[in-house]
Each structure stands twice: as structure tokens, then as C-alpha cells.
VMD Tcl script that builds the backbone (N, CA, C; Angstrom):
set m [mol new atoms 360]
animate dup $m
set s [atomselect $m all]
$s set {name element resname resid chain x y z} {
  {N N MET 1 A 50.896 57.979 95.364}
  {CA C MET 1 A 52.051 57.770 94.610}
  {C C MET 1 A 53.247 57.789 95.610}
  {N N PRO 2 A 54.140 56.749 95.451}
  {CA C PRO 2 A 55.330 56.692 96.367}
  {C C PRO 2 A 56.173 57.955 96.204}
  {N N ARG 3 A 56.782 58.367 97.299}
  {CA C ARG 3 A 57.542 59.634 97.287}
  {C C ARG 3 A 58.695 59.555 96.229}
  {N N ALA 4 A 59.399 58.514 96.108}
  {CA C ALA 4 A 60.491 58.415 95.160}
  {C C ALA 4 A 60.025 58.606 93.739}
  {N N LEU 5 A 58.825 58.057 93.375}
  {CA C LEU 5 A 58.274 58.210 92.035}
  {C C LEU 5 A 57.858 59.647 91.820}
  {N N LEU 6 A 57.324 60.291 92.862}
  {CA C LEU 6 A 56.909 61.698 92.749}
  {C C LEU 6 A 58.140 62.554 92.456}
  {N N VAL 7 A 59.275 62.287 93.156}
  {CA C VAL 7 A 60.508 63.058 92.965}
  {C C VAL 7 A 61.008 62.914 91.555}
  {N N VAL 8 A 61.018 61.679 91.030}
  {CA C VAL 8 A 61.436 61.403 89.668}
  {C C VAL 8 A 60.526 62.150 88.692}
  {N N ALA 9 A 59.233 62.062 88.873}
  {CA C ALA 9 A 58.306 62.754 87.952}
  {C C ALA 9 A 58.569 64.267 87.955}
  {N N LEU 10 A 58.751 64.848 89.096}
  {CA C LEU 10 A 59.045 66.233 89.272}
  {C C LEU 10 A 60.333 66.609 88.519}
  {N N ALA 11 A 61.329 65.825 88.672}
  {CA C ALA 11 A 62.643 66.093 88.005}
  {C C ALA 11 A 62.474 66.071 86.514}
  {N N VAL 12 A 61.738 65.187 85.972}
  {CA C VAL 12 A 61.495 65.092 84.563}
  {C C VAL 12 A 60.788 66.350 84.013}
  {N N VAL 13 A 59.766 66.777 84.761}
  {CA C VAL 13 A 59.048 67.941 84.293}
  {C C VAL 13 A 59.925 69.234 84.382}
  {N N LEU 14 A 60.695 69.349 85.462}
  {CA C LEU 14 A 61.584 70.522 85.540}
  {C C LEU 14 A 62.722 70.519 84.593}
  {N N ALA 15 A 63.136 69.361 84.058}
  {CA C ALA 15 A 64.213 69.286 83.095}
  {C C ALA 15 A 63.633 69.382 81.639}
  {N N SER 16 A 62.402 69.450 81.474}
  {CA C SER 16 A 61.849 69.504 80.136}
  {C C SER 16 A 62.170 70.803 79.462}
  {N N PRO 17 A 62.281 70.770 78.081}
  {CA C PRO 17 A 62.616 71.977 77.340}
  {C C PRO 17 A 61.694 73.176 77.668}
  {N N SER 18 A 60.329 72.912 77.876}
  {CA C SER 18 A 59.444 74.051 78.142}
  {C C SER 18 A 59.710 74.651 79.515}
  {N N ALA 19 A 60.055 73.837 80.508}
  {CA C ALA 19 A 60.363 74.408 81.829}
  {C C ALA 19 A 61.698 75.179 81.761}
  {N N MET 20 A 62.694 74.688 80.973}
  {CA C MET 20 A 63.936 75.377 80.815}
  {C C MET 20 A 63.740 76.706 80.139}
  {N N ALA 21 A 62.808 76.778 79.187}
  {CA C ALA 21 A 62.581 78.046 78.429}
  {C C ALA 21 A 61.954 79.073 79.396}
  {N N GLN 22 A 61.145 78.606 80.259}
  {CA C GLN 22 A 60.567 79.558 81.233}
  {C C GLN 22 A 61.580 80.010 82.279}
  {N N ASP 23 A 62.640 79.333 82.437}
  {CA C ASP 23 A 63.694 79.700 83.387}
  {C C ASP 23 A 64.853 80.438 82.737}
  {N N GLY 24 A 64.585 80.996 81.473}
  {CA C GLY 24 A 65.613 81.786 80.889}
  {C C GLY 24 A 66.876 81.116 80.569}
  {N N HIS 25 A 66.791 79.787 80.199}
  {CA C HIS 25 A 68.047 79.052 79.831}
  {C C HIS 25 A 68.510 79.485 78.400}
  {N N HIS 26 A 69.806 79.596 78.304}
  {CA C HIS 26 A 70.412 80.114 77.005}
  {C C HIS 26 A 69.986 79.148 75.868}
  {N N GLY 27 A 69.522 79.810 74.832}
  {CA C GLY 27 A 69.112 79.051 73.614}
  {C C GLY 27 A 67.701 78.521 73.574}
  {N N HIS 28 A 67.021 78.405 74.719}
  {CA C HIS 28 A 65.664 77.877 74.743}
  {C C HIS 28 A 64.677 78.935 74.434}
  {N N GLY 29 A 63.842 78.677 73.442}
  {CA C GLY 29 A 62.763 79.624 73.018}
  {C C GLY 29 A 63.235 80.694 72.078}
  {N N HIS 30 A 64.478 80.697 71.719}
  {CA C HIS 30 A 65.018 81.712 70.842}
  {C C HIS 30 A 64.530 81.548 69.424}
  {N N ALA 31 A 64.516 80.382 68.899}
  {CA C ALA 31 A 64.105 80.169 67.510}
  {C C ALA 31 A 62.715 80.586 67.267}
  {N N GLU 32 A 61.739 80.373 68.162}
  {CA C GLU 32 A 60.367 80.719 68.006}
  {C C GLU 32 A 60.134 82.201 67.920}
  {N N ASN 33 A 61.112 83.023 68.493}
  {CA C ASN 33 A 60.882 84.481 68.595}
  {C C ASN 33 A 62.014 85.269 67.847}
  {N N HIS 34 A 62.859 84.576 67.086}
  {CA C HIS 34 A 63.993 85.187 66.489}
  {C C HIS 34 A 63.632 86.402 65.573}
  {N N ASP 35 A 62.527 86.304 64.840}
  {CA C ASP 35 A 62.151 87.337 63.896}
  {C C ASP 35 A 62.056 88.679 64.543}
  {N N TRP 36 A 61.489 88.735 65.774}
  {CA C TRP 36 A 61.398 90.114 66.365}
  {C C TRP 36 A 62.557 90.328 67.388}
  {N N TYR 37 A 63.238 89.254 67.859}
  {CA C TYR 37 A 64.408 89.480 68.692}
  {C C TYR 37 A 65.511 90.228 67.839}
  {N N GLU 38 A 65.707 89.887 66.638}
  {CA C GLU 38 A 66.730 90.440 65.843}
  {C C GLU 38 A 66.521 91.951 65.557}
  {N N LYS 39 A 65.275 92.440 65.783}
  {CA C LYS 39 A 65.002 93.875 65.640}
  {C C LYS 39 A 65.171 94.727 66.949}
  {N N LEU 40 A 65.410 94.008 67.996}
  {CA C LEU 40 A 65.629 94.765 69.302}
  {C C LEU 40 A 66.982 95.422 69.341}
  {N N LYS 41 A 66.987 96.665 69.835}
  {CA C LYS 41 A 68.232 97.389 69.986}
  {C C LYS 41 A 68.511 97.658 71.450}
  {N N ARG 42 A 69.778 97.648 71.846}
  {CA C ARG 42 A 70.168 97.942 73.237}
  {C C ARG 42 A 69.846 99.387 73.495}
  {N N PRO 43 A 69.309 99.622 74.739}
  {CA C PRO 43 A 68.970 100.962 75.094}
  {C C PRO 43 A 70.154 101.927 74.931}
  {N N GLY 44 A 69.873 103.084 74.284}
  {CA C GLY 44 A 70.887 104.057 74.085}
  {C C GLY 44 A 71.893 103.845 73.032}
  {N N SER 45 A 71.648 102.833 72.168}
  {CA C SER 45 A 72.593 102.502 71.099}
  {C C SER 45 A 71.802 101.876 69.886}
  {N N ASN 46 A 72.526 101.648 68.834}
  {CA C ASN 46 A 71.940 100.985 67.688}
  {C C ASN 46 A 72.446 99.509 67.639}
  {N N ALA 47 A 73.120 99.048 68.712}
  {CA C ALA 47 A 73.595 97.667 68.737}
  {C C ALA 47 A 72.443 96.699 68.990}
  {N N SER 48 A 72.501 95.559 68.419}
  {CA C SER 48 A 71.453 94.574 68.549}
  {C C SER 48 A 71.490 93.899 69.906}
  {N N CYS 49 A 70.310 93.570 70.445}
  {CA C CYS 49 A 70.209 92.799 71.696}
  {C C CYS 49 A 70.549 91.363 71.441}
  {N N CYS 50 A 70.311 90.909 70.173}
  {CA C CYS 50 A 70.484 89.529 69.865}
  {C C CYS 50 A 71.838 89.331 69.198}
  {N N THR 51 A 72.794 88.843 69.996}
  {CA C THR 51 A 74.136 88.644 69.471}
  {C C THR 51 A 74.491 87.124 69.392}
  {N N GLY 52 A 73.459 86.347 69.308}
  {CA C GLY 52 A 73.700 84.861 69.229}
  {C C GLY 52 A 74.257 84.482 67.908}
  {N N THR 53 A 74.575 83.205 67.779}
  {CA C THR 53 A 75.079 82.723 66.529}
  {C C THR 53 A 74.039 82.646 65.438}
  {N N ILE 54 A 74.474 82.401 64.197}
  {CA C ILE 54 A 73.607 82.434 63.046}
  {C C ILE 54 A 73.196 80.974 62.653}
  {N N ASN 55 A 72.250 80.855 61.765}
  {CA C ASN 55 A 71.753 79.571 61.234}
  {C C ASN 55 A 71.066 78.717 62.214}
  {N N GLY 56 A 70.283 79.308 63.094}
  {CA C GLY 56 A 69.509 78.551 64.041}
  {C C GLY 56 A 70.245 78.009 65.238}
  {N N VAL 57 A 71.498 78.253 65.318}
  {CA C VAL 57 A 72.289 77.755 66.479}
  {C C VAL 57 A 72.097 78.747 67.624}
  {N N GLU 58 A 71.889 78.270 68.777}
  {CA C GLU 58 A 71.673 79.104 70.046}
  {C C GLU 58 A 71.638 80.606 69.836}
  {N N GLY 59 A 70.693 81.209 70.496}
  {CA C GLY 59 A 70.612 82.666 70.510}
  {C C GLY 59 A 70.669 83.231 71.944}
  {N N ASP 60 A 71.015 84.503 72.014}
  {CA C ASP 60 A 71.115 85.138 73.351}
  {C C ASP 60 A 69.814 85.523 73.920}
  {N N CYS 61 A 68.779 85.678 73.123}
  {CA C CYS 61 A 67.460 86.186 73.599}
  {C C CYS 61 A 66.557 84.912 73.846}
  {N N ARG 62 A 65.748 85.006 74.932}
  {CA C ARG 62 A 64.851 83.926 75.237}
  {C C ARG 62 A 63.798 84.380 76.207}
  {N N PRO 63 A 62.637 83.704 76.225}
  {CA C PRO 63 A 61.570 83.989 77.205}
  {C C PRO 63 A 62.028 83.632 78.619}
  {N N THR 64 A 61.527 84.287 79.650}
  {CA C THR 64 A 61.903 84.005 81.009}
  {C C THR 64 A 60.700 84.446 81.880}
  {N N ARG 65 A 60.795 84.145 83.128}
  {CA C ARG 65 A 59.942 84.606 84.115}
  {C C ARG 65 A 60.578 85.750 84.878}
  {N N ALA 66 A 59.780 86.757 85.259}
  {CA C ALA 66 A 60.366 87.948 85.892}
  {C C ALA 66 A 59.301 88.565 86.797}
  {N N TYR 67 A 59.736 89.409 87.731}
  {CA C TYR 67 A 58.861 90.247 88.564}
  {C C TYR 67 A 59.561 91.533 88.839}
  {N N GLN 68 A 58.778 92.550 89.195}
  {CA C GLN 68 A 59.290 93.843 89.471}
  {C C GLN 68 A 58.974 94.221 90.901}
  {N N LYS 69 A 59.984 94.642 91.657}
  {CA C LYS 69 A 59.787 95.023 93.039}
  {C C LYS 69 A 59.185 96.380 93.094}
  {N N ASP 70 A 58.736 96.790 94.296}
  {CA C ASP 70 A 58.111 98.127 94.541}
  {C C ASP 70 A 59.100 99.240 94.170}
  {N N ASP 71 A 60.381 99.042 94.274}
  {CA C ASP 71 A 61.338 100.126 93.956}
  {C C ASP 71 A 61.625 100.248 92.434}
  {N N GLY 72 A 60.921 99.338 91.610}
  {CA C GLY 72 A 61.038 99.449 90.192}
  {C C GLY 72 A 62.125 98.493 89.597}
  {N N THR 73 A 62.894 97.807 90.526}
  {CA C THR 73 A 63.913 96.908 90.066}
  {C C THR 73 A 63.295 95.594 89.518}
  {N N TRP 74 A 63.718 95.143 88.379}
  {CA C TRP 74 A 63.256 93.906 87.799}
  {C C TRP 74 A 64.155 92.827 88.226}
  {N N TYR 75 A 63.599 91.579 88.420}
  {CA C TYR 75 A 64.368 90.333 88.734}
  {C C TYR 75 A 63.865 89.363 87.696}
  {N N ALA 76 A 64.779 88.617 87.079}
  {CA C ALA 76 A 64.464 87.647 86.083}
  {C C ALA 76 A 65.178 86.338 86.288}
  {N N LEU 77 A 64.604 85.263 85.764}
  {CA C LEU 77 A 65.425 84.007 85.809}
  {C C LEU 77 A 66.347 84.011 84.644}
  {N N LEU 78 A 67.591 83.794 84.984}
  {CA C LEU 78 A 68.642 83.715 83.960}
  {C C LEU 78 A 69.380 82.386 84.198}
  {N N ASP 79 A 69.196 81.491 83.237}
  {CA C ASP 79 A 69.757 80.119 83.282}
  {C C ASP 79 A 69.358 79.448 84.647}
  {N N GLY 80 A 68.090 79.689 84.999}
  {CA C GLY 80 A 67.495 79.015 86.172}
  {C C GLY 80 A 67.780 79.626 87.521}
  {N N ARG 81 A 68.451 80.845 87.585}
  {CA C ARG 81 A 68.697 81.548 88.873}
  {C C ARG 81 A 68.117 82.935 88.730}
  {N N TRP 82 A 67.582 83.441 89.863}
  {CA C TRP 82 A 67.031 84.817 89.891}
  {C C TRP 82 A 68.182 85.827 89.951}
  {N N VAL 83 A 68.153 86.855 89.075}
  {CA C VAL 83 A 69.184 87.937 89.009}
  {C C VAL 83 A 68.464 89.202 88.881}
  {N N ALA 84 A 69.102 90.230 89.487}
  {CA C ALA 84 A 68.661 91.651 89.314}
  {C C ALA 84 A 68.976 92.080 87.895}
  {N N VAL 85 A 68.041 92.745 87.240}
  {CA C VAL 85 A 68.213 93.149 85.862}
  {C C VAL 85 A 68.790 94.651 85.945}
  {N N PRO 86 A 69.986 94.894 85.363}
  {CA C PRO 86 A 70.464 96.237 85.353}
  {C C PRO 86 A 69.479 97.182 84.671}
  {N N PRO 87 A 69.155 98.319 85.342}
  {CA C PRO 87 A 68.207 99.239 84.747}
  {C C PRO 87 A 68.571 99.704 83.342}
  {N N LYS 88 A 69.861 99.839 83.045}
  {CA C LYS 88 A 70.302 100.261 81.711}
  {C C LYS 88 A 69.981 99.296 80.600}
  {N N THR 89 A 69.522 98.079 80.965}
  {CA C THR 89 A 69.257 97.097 79.932}
  {C C THR 89 A 67.769 96.920 79.691}
  {N N VAL 90 A 66.913 97.523 80.462}
  {CA C VAL 90 A 65.471 97.419 80.386}
  {C C VAL 90 A 64.911 98.252 79.204}
  {N N LEU 91 A 64.233 97.568 78.320}
  {CA C LEU 91 A 63.590 98.187 77.154}
  {C C LEU 91 A 62.205 98.604 77.635}
  {N N ASN 92 A 61.789 99.717 77.210}
  {CA C ASN 92 A 60.425 100.290 77.579}
  {C C ASN 92 A 59.414 99.925 76.500}
  {N N GLU 93 A 59.285 98.634 76.283}
  {CA C GLU 93 A 58.287 98.112 75.343}
  {C C GLU 93 A 57.814 96.755 75.776}
  {N N LEU 94 A 56.772 96.333 75.207}
  {CA C LEU 94 A 56.286 94.972 75.543}
  {C C LEU 94 A 56.607 94.011 74.406}
  {N N ALA 95 A 56.878 92.777 74.702}
  {CA C ALA 95 A 57.057 91.735 73.726}
  {C C ALA 95 A 55.718 91.477 73.050}
  {N N PRO 96 A 55.660 90.966 71.755}
  {CA C PRO 96 A 54.448 90.669 71.096}
  {C C PRO 96 A 53.550 89.647 71.871}
  {N N ASP 97 A 54.206 88.763 72.643}
  {CA C ASP 97 A 53.443 87.786 73.420}
  {C C ASP 97 A 53.133 88.226 74.830}
  {N N GLY 98 A 53.552 89.397 75.170}
  {CA C GLY 98 A 53.327 89.947 76.526}
  {C C GLY 98 A 54.110 89.323 77.639}
  {N N ARG 99 A 54.994 88.427 77.310}
  {CA C ARG 99 A 55.780 87.770 78.359}
  {C C ARG 99 A 57.109 88.493 78.555}
  {N N SER 100 A 57.829 88.088 79.564}
  {CA C SER 100 A 59.118 88.657 79.859}
  {C C SER 100 A 60.149 87.922 78.947}
  {N N HIS 101 A 61.161 88.649 78.471}
  {CA C HIS 101 A 62.199 88.110 77.676}
  {C C HIS 101 A 63.604 88.747 78.117}
  {N N ILE 102 A 64.627 87.959 78.028}
  {CA C ILE 102 A 65.925 88.405 78.414}
  {C C ILE 102 A 66.959 88.033 77.355}
  {N N CYS 103 A 67.844 88.930 77.030}
  {CA C CYS 103 A 68.962 88.711 76.068}
  {C C CYS 103 A 70.305 88.797 76.896}
  {N N ALA 104 A 70.959 87.668 76.965}
  {CA C ALA 104 A 72.197 87.608 77.734}
  {C C ALA 104 A 73.103 86.557 77.169}
  {N N ASN 105 A 74.396 86.751 77.337}
  {CA C ASN 105 A 75.371 85.781 76.790}
  {C C ASN 105 A 75.520 84.621 77.785}
  {N N LYS 106 A 76.340 83.651 77.451}
  {CA C LYS 106 A 76.554 82.494 78.270}
  {C C LYS 106 A 77.224 82.791 79.640}
  {N N THR 107 A 77.947 83.938 79.690}
  {CA C THR 107 A 78.593 84.293 80.934}
  {C C THR 107 A 77.603 85.056 81.858}
  {N N GLY 108 A 76.434 85.430 81.363}
  {CA C GLY 108 A 75.471 86.056 82.230}
  {C C GLY 108 A 75.348 87.588 82.050}
  {N N THR 109 A 76.051 88.101 81.087}
  {CA C THR 109 A 76.024 89.562 80.795}
  {C C THR 109 A 74.636 89.825 80.107}
  {N N ILE 110 A 73.838 90.673 80.729}
  {CA C ILE 110 A 72.518 90.962 80.173}
  {C C ILE 110 A 72.648 92.137 79.191}
  {N N PHE 111 A 72.132 91.946 77.985}
  {CA C PHE 111 A 72.181 92.958 76.942}
  {C C PHE 111 A 70.848 93.787 76.929}
  {N N CYS 112 A 69.720 93.056 77.032}
  {CA C CYS 112 A 68.438 93.678 76.973}
  {C C CYS 112 A 67.426 92.813 77.778}
  {N N PHE 113 A 66.420 93.510 78.258}
  {CA C PHE 113 A 65.349 92.853 79.005}
  {C C PHE 113 A 63.994 93.498 78.729}
  {N N LEU 114 A 62.992 92.665 78.506}
  {CA C LEU 114 A 61.638 93.238 78.338}
  {C C LEU 114 A 60.750 92.602 79.433}
  {N N GLY 115 A 60.153 93.421 80.190}
  {CA C GLY 115 A 59.282 93.004 81.324}
  {C C GLY 115 A 57.922 92.625 80.772}
  {N N GLY 116 A 57.338 91.613 81.339}
  {CA C GLY 116 A 56.036 91.122 80.898}
  {C C GLY 116 A 54.944 92.035 81.353}
  {N N SER 117 A 53.729 91.783 80.897}
  {CA C SER 117 A 52.559 92.603 81.243}
  {C C SER 117 A 51.522 91.793 82.013}
  {N N PRO 118 A 51.151 92.228 83.227}
  {CA C PRO 118 A 51.909 93.218 84.072}
  {C C PRO 118 A 53.177 92.512 84.657}
  {N N LYS 119 A 53.011 91.279 85.053}
  {CA C LYS 119 A 54.172 90.498 85.568}
  {C C LYS 119 A 54.039 89.128 85.035}
  {N N SER 120 A 55.162 88.495 84.630}
  {CA C SER 120 A 55.108 87.122 84.149}
  {C C SER 120 A 56.294 86.338 84.626}
}
mol reanalyze $m
mol bondsrecalc $m
mol representation Tube
mol addrep $m
């Protein structure tokens, strides 16, 4: 396959909705998981993790990829870039699908994070 064609094919795959959902892009994958996202509470409070808009329009929670370093710090993809997850936002529970999920607004403020089992 010519190099230029390979580059174009890779760009199409990386820009696909499923690839964006895995990279923690705002709004991607929220609708499929909304029923249990809306039940998540921020650590230490009764405030919801899911502060997205209503009626199926973008949500703050979405699936992502993440890993945990030896010191216990989680790193997650948030809108396509790796960020350290503040420990105060980590929920000590697993998502029903076992994957990592992050709840953050468009400016990058993380409300809640669920680490995958064991790493995802």
C-alpha cells in the first residue's frame, strides 16, 4: 500500500466516533451509558458526576482509556490527551462494563473517574 494511502486510512480510523470515544472525547459514548452515569456521585458529596445537558445532548461522562502508575496515580485520556486524574475525583468502584470512564466538562475539569479492571 502506498505510504500516502496508508496515512489517509489511519487518519480516517483515528477520527472515527469509536476511536474518539476511547480517547475520552466530550459527548462520545455518553448516551450508551447514561442510565448508570446519572447515578454516580462525586466523592465526598451528593453532587452528580454527570452534569451534562439534558435530552440526549452531550454529556460530561464518557468511556476512556487509562492506566495507573506504581505510585497509585491514574492517567486518563481526556479529549485525546493524557492527563493526571486528581485523586479526589477517583471513585472506588468499577463500571458495569469494566472499562475506565471519566466525567469532565469541556474546559477539562474532572468531576469523577472510574478506573478499569485491571487497566483499560
